[in-house]
C-alpha positions as CSV (number, residue, x, y, z in Angstrom):
1,M,97.3,125.8,68.2
2,S,99.5,125.3,71.3
3,F,101.0,122.3,73.2
4,T,101.1,123.1,76.9
5,N,102.6,121.3,79.8
6,I,100.1,121.0,82.7
7,F,100.4,119.5,86.2
8,T,104.2,119.3,85.8
9,S,106.6,118.0,88.5
10,Y,110.2,119.3,88.5
11,L,113.6,117.6,89.0
12,Y,116.6,119.8,89.5
13,K,120.1,118.3,89.1
14,E,123.5,120.0,89.5
15,K,127.0,118.7,89.9
16,L,128.8,120.6,92.6
17,N,132.5,120.9,93.3
18,L,133.0,120.2,97.0
19,N,135.7,118.5,99.0
20,L,134.0,115.1,99.4
21,N,136.8,113.7,101.6
22,S,136.1,115.9,104.5
23,I,132.3,115.4,104.2
24,K,132.8,111.6,104.0
25,K,135.0,111.6,107.1
26,H,132.4,113.6,109.0
27,I,129.6,111.2,108.1
28,L,131.7,108.1,109.0
29,K,132.6,109.7,112.3
30,T,128.9,110.3,113.0
31,Y,128.3,106.7,112.2
32,Q,131.0,105.5,114.6
33,N,129.4,107.6,117.3
34,N,125.9,106.1,116.8
35,K,125.9,102.8,114.8
36,V,122.3,102.1,115.7
37,G,120.9,105.0,113.7
38,T,117.2,105.3,112.9
39,Q,114.7,103.4,110.8
40,R,112.4,105.2,108.3
41,S,112.2,104.2,104.6
42,N,115.6,102.5,104.8
43,Y,115.7,98.7,104.4
44,G,119.1,97.7,105.8
45,G,121.9,100.3,105.7
46,W,122.2,103.1,108.2
47,R,120.3,106.4,108.6
48,S,121.6,109.0,111.0
49,Q,119.4,111.0,113.4
50,T,117.7,113.9,111.8
51,F,119.7,117.2,112.2
52,T,118.1,120.6,112.4
53,N,121.4,122.4,112.8
54,V,124.2,122.3,110.2
55,Q,127.5,120.9,111.3
56,E,130.7,122.8,110.3
57,E,131.8,120.1,108.0
58,V,128.7,120.4,105.7
59,K,128.2,124.2,105.9
60,P,129.7,124.7,102.4
61,L,127.3,122.2,101.0
62,F,124.2,123.8,102.5
63,Q,125.4,127.3,101.6
64,T,125.2,126.1,98.0
65,L,122.0,124.2,98.4
66,D,120.4,127.3,100.0
67,K,120.9,129.1,96.7
68,I,119.5,126.3,94.7
69,A,116.4,126.0,96.9
70,H,115.7,129.7,96.5
71,T,116.1,129.4,92.7
72,I,113.4,126.7,92.8
73,K,111.2,128.8,95.2
74,K,111.3,131.6,92.6
75,K,110.5,129.3,89.8
76,L,107.4,128.1,91.7
77,N,106.3,131.7,92.4
78,Y,106.2,130.7,96.1
79,K,105.3,133.7,98.3
80,N,106.9,132.8,101.6
81,D,110.6,132.4,102.4
82,I,112.0,128.9,102.7
83,K,114.9,127.6,104.7
84,L,116.6,124.3,105.5
85,I,114.3,122.3,107.8
86,N,116.4,119.2,108.4
87,H,118.9,116.8,107.0
88,W,120.4,113.3,107.7
89,Y,123.1,111.0,106.5
90,N,122.7,107.6,104.7
91,I,125.2,104.8,104.4
92,N,123.9,101.9,102.2
93,S,125.9,98.7,102.1
94,F,125.3,95.7,99.8
95,G,121.6,94.9,99.5
96,S,120.5,98.1,101.3
97,C,117.7,100.2,99.7
98,N,114.9,102.6,100.5
99,T,111.3,101.7,100.0
100,P,108.8,104.1,98.3
101,H,108.1,107.2,100.3
102,T,107.7,111.0,100.2
103,H,109.1,113.8,102.3
104,V,105.9,115.7,102.5
105,G,105.1,117.3,105.9
106,F,103.6,120.4,107.4
107,E,106.7,122.6,106.5
108,T,108.4,120.7,103.6
109,L,108.4,122.0,100.1
110,V,111.7,121.0,98.4
111,S,113.5,117.8,99.2
112,G,116.8,116.4,97.9
113,V,119.8,114.2,98.1
114,F,123.5,114.9,97.7
115,Y,125.9,112.1,96.8
116,V,129.1,111.8,98.7
117,S,130.4,108.4,97.7
118,T,129.0,106.4,94.7
119,F,130.2,103.8,92.3
120,K,128.9,101.3,89.6
121,D,125.7,99.5,90.7
122,S,125.3,101.6,93.8
123,G,121.5,102.0,93.1
124,D,119.5,104.7,91.3
125,I,117.0,106.9,92.9
126,V,113.7,106.3,91.2
127,F,110.8,108.8,91.0
128,M,107.2,107.6,90.5
129,N,104.6,109.4,88.6
130,H,101.5,110.3,90.6
131,D,99.3,109.2,87.7
132,R,99.2,105.4,88.3
133,L,97.2,104.9,85.1
134,L,100.1,105.9,82.8
135,P,101.3,102.3,82.3
136,I,97.8,101.4,81.0
137,L,98.0,104.2,78.4
138,Y,101.6,103.9,77.3
139,D,103.3,100.6,78.4
140,K,105.1,99.2,75.4
141,K,103.2,101.5,73.1
142,V,105.7,104.4,72.7
143,S,109.0,104.3,70.8
144,E,110.8,106.2,73.6
145,Y,109.5,107.2,77.0
146,N,109.6,110.9,78.0
147,E,108.2,113.3,80.6
148,Y,104.7,112.7,79.3
149,T,104.7,108.9,79.1
150,S,107.0,107.7,81.9
151,S,105.6,106.2,85.0
152,T,109.1,106.1,86.6
153,W,112.1,108.3,86.2
154,F,115.6,107.1,87.1
155,V,118.6,109.2,88.2
156,A,122.0,107.5,88.6
157,P,124.0,108.6,91.6
158,E,127.3,110.4,90.9
159,N,129.8,111.9,93.4
160,N,129.1,115.6,94.0
161,L,125.6,115.4,92.4
162,S,122.8,117.3,94.0
163,V,119.2,116.3,93.1
164,L,116.3,118.4,94.3
165,F,112.6,117.7,93.8
166,S,109.1,118.4,95.1
167,S,108.6,116.9,98.6
168,N,105.4,115.2,97.5
169,L,107.1,113.1,94.8
170,I,107.1,109.4,95.6
171,H,110.5,107.9,95.3
172,Y,112.7,105.0,96.3
173,V,116.3,103.9,96.1
174,Q,117.3,100.7,94.3
175,P,119.5,98.2,96.3
176,N,123.2,98.7,96.4
177,L,124.5,95.8,94.3
178,N,128.2,96.4,95.0
179,K,129.6,94.0,97.6
180,K,132.7,96.0,98.3
181,E,131.6,99.7,98.5
182,K,129.0,101.6,100.4
183,R,126.9,104.4,98.9
184,I,127.0,107.5,101.1
185,C,124.7,110.5,100.7
186,I,122.9,113.3,102.5
187,S,119.2,113.8,102.4
188,F,117.5,117.1,103.2
189,N,114.3,119.1,103.2
190,Y,113.7,122.8,102.7
191,G,110.4,124.3,103.7
192,D,108.2,127.2,104.6
193,V,109.5,129.7,107.2
194,H,105.9,130.8,107.8
195,T,103.9,127.7,109.0
196,N,100.7,129.5,110.2
């Protein structure tokens, strides 16, 4: 007999060791230059424009993320090369959150977030299981939820934490409940070099 995982989603987490002060200064300077920002899944807060070129201040971060993305590519047995498609900066003040969304697109394969400035009650990122019937099967019927029975999966933000996941995973960000501090992070997408 065998017990096999099927139709599995992945979540990759790694704590990096980068100089967050210089990255934070860069993001705050970008904010000062364009306080309007853009609106996507963010409710309140600030989201920068989408960048396709990597600025000098975040090159060390993306050099590390490039390696992680290629590790995931190999794990998926994905044939084509992948590269960084785009990235953007997020600043979430008190009450700001992100509504449920995916990063799926024509090129995207691996998406992620890197936390620059976090604190207590800054808001978890929450992943939603594609199987919307799980609560009917398991809600209040298991002693402890796991990867088979969970309809949601929570990841608490930490400084220098990178979280990478499949671009089709529905996710949202809980509101920042800290009235004094802002949560700052970088979101990004890696995808297929060959789009034909």
